[in-house]
N, C-alpha and C positions, 0 to 999 in steps of 0.2 A: 506521421512525419513525411514531409514532401520528398519526392525522389529526384527532384531537379534543383540543384544549388548553383547559384551564380556568385563567383568571387570577384572582388575588385581590388586591384593592386595599383600602385603608382611607382614609388621609388624603391629600388632594391640595391643594397650596397655590398661590395666585396673588396678584397685587397687589390684585385686587378682593376676593377672599375668602381671607384667610390661613388657615392650618391651625388647627384647634382646639388649645388649650393642652395640652401634654404628649404630643402625638401624634408620630409619625415619618413626616412627609409626603414625597411626591415632588412636585417642581414640576409644574404643569399643562403647561408646555412639554415636559417629559420625557414625560408621558403622550401628548401629541400625536405626539412623535417615535416612541414605541413603536407607536402605531397605524400610522404609515407603514411602520415596519420590518416589522410583521406583514403588512401588505398586500403589501409588496414580496416577502415570502417566499411569497406565493401563497395566503394564507389569506383566508377570508371570515368575517364575524361572524354569529352567530345567537343566538336566545333560548335560555336555559338549559332552558326547557320542552321544547325539541326535542332535548335531549342524547341521548336513547335512540333517536331515529329513525335508521334506516339511511341512510347516504349512500354515494355511489359511492366506490370505493377511491381514485380519483384526486383527490377533493375534500379540502380541508383547512379546518377550522373552528375558530374561537376563540370562547370564551364569556367575557364580561367580568363579573366579580362584584365588588361592593364591600360590605364589611361595616360594620355599625353604623348607618349613616344619619345621620352627622354633616353639618353644613351645608357644610363645605368640599368633601366629596364630591358632595353633591347639587347645589350651586350652580355648582361649577366643571365637573363632568363631565356631568350629565344634560342641560342645555340644549345643550351642544356635540355630544354624541352624538346627540341628537334631530335636530339640523340635519344631521349626517352620516349619519343613518339607521343608527346602530350600536346594537343592542340591549344593554341593561345589566340586571344583576340586583342589587338591593340587599337584603341581609339586615338587617331592621329590628328594633331593640330596642323592645318595645312598652310596657314598664312606665312610660315617661315620659309616656304618653298616658292613664294611669289617674288617678283622684282618690281618695285622695292619690297623688301620683306615687311610683313605685318607681324609684329611681335605680340605674343599673348601677354596681355597686361598682368594677369595673375602671376605669371612667372617673373615678370619684371619686378613685381611687388616682392616676391620671395627673395629676389637678389638684393634689392635696395634695403630690405629689412636686415640683411646681414652685412652689407658693405658700408652702410652709412652710419654716422655717429648717432648714438642714442639720443643725445640732446637735440640734434637736428630733427630726428624723427618725432621726438616728443613735441617740438614746436610745430611741426607739420600737422600732427594730430589735433592740436589745440586750434590751429587755423581752420581745419576742416570742421570741427565741432561748432566753432563760433560763426563761420561764414556759410557753410553749405548744408548742414543737417537740421531737419526738424526733430522734435522730440520723439515723434512716432518712428522716424527712420533710425534714430539712435537706439531706440528700444529694439527694433528689428535686428540691428547689427549685434547688440548684446545678446540677443536670443540665438542667433546663428553662430556667432564666434565666442560663445561662452567659455570655451576651453582655453582661450588666449588670456593668460593671467596679467600680462602687461597691457595697460590701456592703450598705449600708442599703437601697439601691434593690432589690437582688436579694432580700433577706429580706422586705421589706414587700410587694413584688409577689407573690412566691411564696407567702408565708403567707396573704395576703388572697385571692388568686385560687385557690389550690389546696389549702389545708389547713384554715383556720379557718371556723367557722360565721358567718353574717351577723350574728347578735346580738353576738358577740364583736368582730367587725370594727367595727361601728358604735360600740361602746363604746370601742374603742381610737382610732378616728378622732376621736370627740368632736363637738362642735357645729361646724358649718361656719361660716366667717367670711362676712361679707356678700359679699365678692368671690367666694369659692368657690361660694356659693349662686347668684350671677348666672351664673357660668361654666357650671355644670352645667345650669341652666335654659335657657340660650341655645345649648346645644351641639348639639341634635338637630333635624332637619328635621320639619316638621309633616306629617301624613299627607295633608293636602289638596294639598300642593305636588306630589306625585307624579302627581296626576290630570291634569295638563296635558300629560303626555308619552305618546306612543304607543309609544315604544320602551323605556320604563322598566318593568321587571318587578320585583316584590318577593318576598321569601321570609321565612319564620319564622327569627328569630335569637335566640329566647328572650325571655322577659319582662324579665329583669334582667341578661343577659349572665353569668349564674351558670354556673360550670363543672359539668359532669356529675359527680355524686357517686355513692356506692354505692347509694343508694336510688333506683334508676332509674325505678321506677313513679311515685313521688312527683314526681320531676324531670319526667317526661313530662307529668303532670297540671298541675303548677304553672308550669312554664317553657315547655313546648312547646304543649300544647293551649290554655292560656289565651291565649298569644300568637297562635296560629292563629285563635282565635275573634275577636279584635280586628281582625285583618287581613281576615278574611272579611267582617266587618260594614262595613269601611271602603269596600268596593267597588273596591279596587285590583286590578291585574293580578297575582294571586297565583300563584306557582309551587307545585309539589308537592315542593320540595326544602327540607330542613332545613339551615340553616347553623350548624354547630357554632361556639360562641362562642370556645372556646380549648381547650387541652389539658385532658383530664379530671382531676379531683382524684385524689390519691394513692389507688391501689387500684381505680379505676374505669376503664372502657373503653367506647368508642363501640359496640363489639360488643354491649354489654349492652342497648342500646336498638334495635338494628337490626331485630329481628323485630317488635317492638311498633310501630315507625314504618311498617314495611311494611303492617301490619294497619290502620293509620290512613290509608293511602293515599299516604304519602310515597314518592317515587320514588328517593330517594337522600339521603345526608348529605354536604354539602360540608365538607370537613375543612380544617384549617389546616396539615396535613402537606404540606410542599413537595415534590411529586413529579409525575410524569406518570401520568395515569390509564390503567389497562390496559383500559378499556372493558368491564370485567366486574364489578368490585367495587361493592358498594352504598355503601361509604364512599369518597368521591371526593376524592383529593388535588388540590391546585392549585399553580400556579407563583406565587410571590410577586412583587409589583410590582417589587421591586428586582432580580429575577433575569431579567426579560423580555429585556433586551438580550443577555445571555449565552446564553440558550436559542436565540433566533431568529437570532443571529449564527452559531451553530454549524450552523444549517440550511444 
């Protein structure tokens, strides 16, 4: 059994700070129970920046990572972990701190799937299938988003996240309603908030949460380097790990950017592929928050 485990969280909900709209949260109380379960299994917690450091064979270490930097994660988890002296790593989407703001499309999708009429969304998905998708792309979407039982949700998420260009997506989404505009603007934590925590580390999670496409060098320049520059200027405790935002677009692979990121000084890519890291690969899988009990119970 490996002695280094990396966990992946997104949304955490409590009575004080409910989950952001459209997310798939775990309750804060469940997170606390997971921490106790991990400790009872004999693990300690450490900063992700220490991931590649050698540790004695008898030691067991867990690294907690949270993606996106939404306010439910930052306000429920970071203060509590600070009090418990548990290090965390938050992959931050930085486009929301630019002027004009660059909204992460995947979060806009989460919002419109909740705020808009089901019939309107169903018609949109049919339009996407008929006008924009090949059969091969449709099969790829069904493979990645198999867990979405409603076809319109599966098609909209898959096409917007993994197939279409941003210009086309914005055209299909149309103008945001007043409610939708408020929801996206209030969704993400400020950079200043992180500065109060000694145990809160951050990492690059792209500029706009855009999935890696075939133009890997343009992606590195526009999504990774630009995000890295913003975080470096912020003065936050920045790690040397790139947090992949989602599965790559059809035809692309994280392997396409591995060498370039090494040359830029990144020490690894934190992936959304749910598995145990072999402590060798540059692309590092993580255990999803919903699978924590199952893994540590088996210990």
